[in-house]
N, C-alpha and C positions, 0 to 999 in steps of 0.2 A: 679326677684325672682326665686330661684332654687327649683325644685321639690324634694321631699324626695325619695331617691333611696333605695329600699329595696332588700333583697336577699332571694332566695328560697321561692317565693310566689306562693300559689296555684292559678291556673287559672280556677278551676272548677266553681267558681261563675261568671266568665267572658265569658263563652260560653254557648249558649242556649241548646247545647246538654249535658251539665253538665259532660263533659268528664274530667277525671283526668289528670292533667299535671301541671308542675311547671315551673315558669320562673326563670332563673338563677339570673337575676336582673329585677326589676320592678319599674315603677313609673307611676303616673297619672298626666296629665298636664291639667290645666284649662284655659291657655291662650298661645299665641304664644311665649311670652317671656320664659315661663317655658319649652315649647317644644324645643326652641333653646338651652336652658341651658342643657336639657337632651341629645340633639344631641352632644353638646360639651363634656359632660361627657363621652358619648359612644366613641367619637373620641379619647379622651385622654386615655381611658382604652382599646382601640381597641376592642370594643364590637359590635357585629352584632345587628342591629336594627330590631325589629318587631313591627309595629304599630297595636293596637288593639282598635276597636270601640265597637259596641254593641255585637259582638261575635255571631251573628245570622247566619253567612254564612261561617263558618269555621269548620274544623274538626281538633282537636288536637290529633295527632297520637302518641305524645310523648312529653317529656319535651322540652322547648325552651331555647337554649343557648343564651347568650348575653343579651341585654336590651329590655324588652317588654315595650312599651310606650302606656299607656291607654289614648286615646284621649277623653277628657272630657270637650271640649270647647263648649261654648254656645253663642248665639246671632243671631238675625235676623234683617236685614235692608232692605229697599226697595227704589226704584226710579220709579216714575210713569211718563208715557208719553202717553196721549190719553187714549185708552182703554187697553193699555198694562202696566204691572208693572213688573219690574225686581226685584226679591227678592233674597237676598244673605243670605245663612244659614251657620252658623259655622258647622264644620265637626262633632261635638259632639251632635248636635241636633237630638233628636229621630225623625225618619221619620214620623211615624203616628201622633205624636203630631204636627209636622210641617204641615201635611195635615189639621189637625183640626184648627190650628192657621190661615192658609190661608183662609179657609172657613169662619171663624169668621171675618176676615178682608174684605171679599168680593173679594178675589182673587181666580180665578177658573182655573182648569186644572189638579190639582193633585188628584182629588176625586176618580178616577178609581184605584189609587194606594194606597188607604186606607188600613190600618192594615198590611202593609208589615212590618215585624220586622226589627230591625237594625237602624243604624244611618245614617245621611246624607253623611258622608265621604265615606262610602262604596257604596253608590248608583251608582256613575259613574263607579266604578270598575266593577260592575256586569251589568251595564246598566239595572237596575231593570225594570220590566214590569209586567203588569197584566191587564186583561179585556180590551184589545185593545189599551193600552197606554204604551209607554216606556219612561224612563227618557230622552232619546235622543230627544223625541218629544218636550220637554220643555226646554232643556238645552241651556244655553248661554255660560257659561265659568266656570272654576274653577281655584283656586290658589292652588299651592302645593309647598312644599319645597323639593329640591333634596337632598336625604340623604347623598350622597357622598360628595357634595360640600357645602351644606347649603344655596344654592341659591334659591330665590323665582322664580317660573316659572308660567306663566298664560297660560292655555290651552283653546283654543276655541273648538267649537264642532268638526270641521274637524280634529283637532289635536288629539282628544281623540279616533278616529278610532272606533266609536261605531258600534257594530253588535249585533245580537241576543244573549243576556246575555253575552256580551263580550265587551272588550275595549282594548285600548293600555295598560292599567294598569294590565291586566291579561296576557299580552303577552310580548312583547319586553321590556316594562317598568315595569314589575313585580318587586315589592319590591325595586324600585328605588326612589319612591316619597311618601311623606306623604301629603294627601290632607288636606288643611286648611279650605277652604270654597267652596260652590257651588252656582252658580247663575242660577236661572231658570226664564223663561219668562212666566208669567201667564196673565190672562185676567180679566178685571172688568165686562165683559159681561158674563152673566150666561148661556152659551151654554153647552150642555151635549153631551157626546159620549157614545152611547148605542149600538154600532155596534156589540159588542162581544156577541156570542150566549147565554152564561149563563146569561148575563145581560138582554138580550131581553126576555128570558124565565121568569126571575124573575119579569119582569115588565108587564107580561101579565094580572095580576090581579090588576095592579096599576091604580088608578084613580086620577084625579086632575093634577095640574101643576107639571111637573117633574123638579126638581131643582138639582144643583150640590150636595147640602146637602143630598137630598134623594138618589142620586146615591151613595154617600159615605156610607150612612146607609145600602143600599142594598149590596154593595160590602163587608162591614163588616159582614153582615148577611151570605152571601154566604161563605166567608172565614171561619167563625166560624163553619159553618156546615161541611165544607170539611176538615179543618185542625185542628189538636190538638193544644191546648195552650201550648207553651214551659214551662210555669211556672208550669204546671201540669204534662205534659208528655214531657220530654226534647226532642227537635228535632230542625232541622235547616231548616224547611220548605221544599220546593221542593228540593229533593236530586239529581235528574238527570235533565238535560236539555231535552226538547222535541226535538228529533232528526230531522234534515232536511235531506231528501233524494232526489235524482234526480227523475224527473217525469218518466224517463224510468225505474228506479228501482221500483217505485210505481206500474207501469203497471204489472210487473211480480209478485209483492206481492199480488195485488188484485185478480190475477188469482187463487192464493192459499188461500188467506184470504179476500174474497169479503166484509166481514163486517168491515174491518179495517178502523177506522175513519181517515180522512186526510183533511188537510187544505192547499190550494194552497198558495204559497209564490212567490216573485219575482224571476226572473232569472231561471225559469224552475225547481224550487225546491218545495217540499211539506213537511209540518210539520206533524209529527205523534205524538200523545200523548204518552209520555213515560209511563204514568200511565196505559194506556190500554195494552201496550206491557208487562209490568211487571205483570199486573193482569192475562193476558192470559197465562203466564208462571206459574201461581199458587202461586205467592209469597205474595200476599196480606194477611196480618195477620200472616205471618211466624215469628217464634221466634227462635233465635239462642242464647241461654244463656240469657244474660241481654239486648241484642239488638234485634231489629226486624223491621218488616214492619208494619206500622199502619193498623189496621183492617178495617178502612173505607176509607183509601187513600193510594193507592199503591206507590205513588210518595214520600211518607214521610217515612224516616227511623227514628226510635225512640230508646231512651235509657230507658229501663224499670227499675222498682224496685229501686226507689230513686237514679237514676243515677249510677247504679252499673256497667255499661258497660265501655269498653275502646275504644279508637280510633282504636286500632288494630283490635278489634272484629268487629267494625262497617265497617271498610274498607274490611275486609274479607267477610262480608255479601254483601257489595256493589259489590265486585268482582264476587261473586257467582251469583248475579242477572244479572250483565253485561254479564257474560258468558252464562247464560241461555237464555237471550234475543238474543244474537248473534247466538247461536246454532239453535234457532227456526226461527228467522226472518232475520238473516244476517244484523242486525242493531247494530251498536256499540253505546252504551249509554255513555254519558259524565257526569262526576260529576259537579253539580252546585256549591257546596261549595268549598272553597279552603282548601288544606291540608297543615298543618304545623307540624313540628316535625317528619316527616316521610321521609325515603329515597326512598319510592315507589312512582313512578309517575303514574298518571292515564291519 
């Protein structure tokens, strides 16, 4: 079955920042057959392909030429062996709903990643992570279609080249594949990971048996306290990566900024909270027209007033923040969301 191809479709409802942009051509696909039909249509008409999932990790800086394919596929299957269960999720499955489903099934491991916005297909691209767990910790494999050839390709963990908020699909393979499904390895043993400081702190008043379900609830509670709801205040979650700096650079910075929070990482690197850097530069709560920095979380850029801001305005604010942090700390912030429809590279 072939999907309906539409022209000049607004993408404002399809991105969590509610940024105005139009797709030259647009279709939504609900299964792999429709996806392959859409790819064939694009090939015949020589159209560039842009896959679009939940729209929670992108910045639309302008209109998108070619064919935008909204990935709306669903389905969850599993294979158990001993205490392990490999669960395969279609790319269009909502991430948080997938977490809740696995908990209901007694499959554990995703609970620390509760309430992360977006869909499953984007998770490996970003190597999403929160509260001491990354997708890479659970990852087994994914299936994808190569846009240029239409070939199906399976990637194991090593092939994905996961790093902090990074993967092969954000670098050399950017825009070359559309992810079809993702397989994760979960456990039927209810062990919990509470090593992350914010979780430890939240658990100080907890009594009774600590379960993965309780961890999920606490993570949701912490996230709701820290981060605005995109349905109410349009945003893309964390806008900047927490920068990694060398330990030698940290030594010099601590001489000037002894209060700077820092978290040791492998290979003589240290992670610095981007929110702290931005806050120290006085940007928390800043407004520039219809866009701004959230008043309670400096890491989140928002689109105010019924989504009246534009991608261009948002990127101008992001550049102002990056330049301010660089001038004060000589640390270069990197954007976490991906930019589309813009000639400017960050």
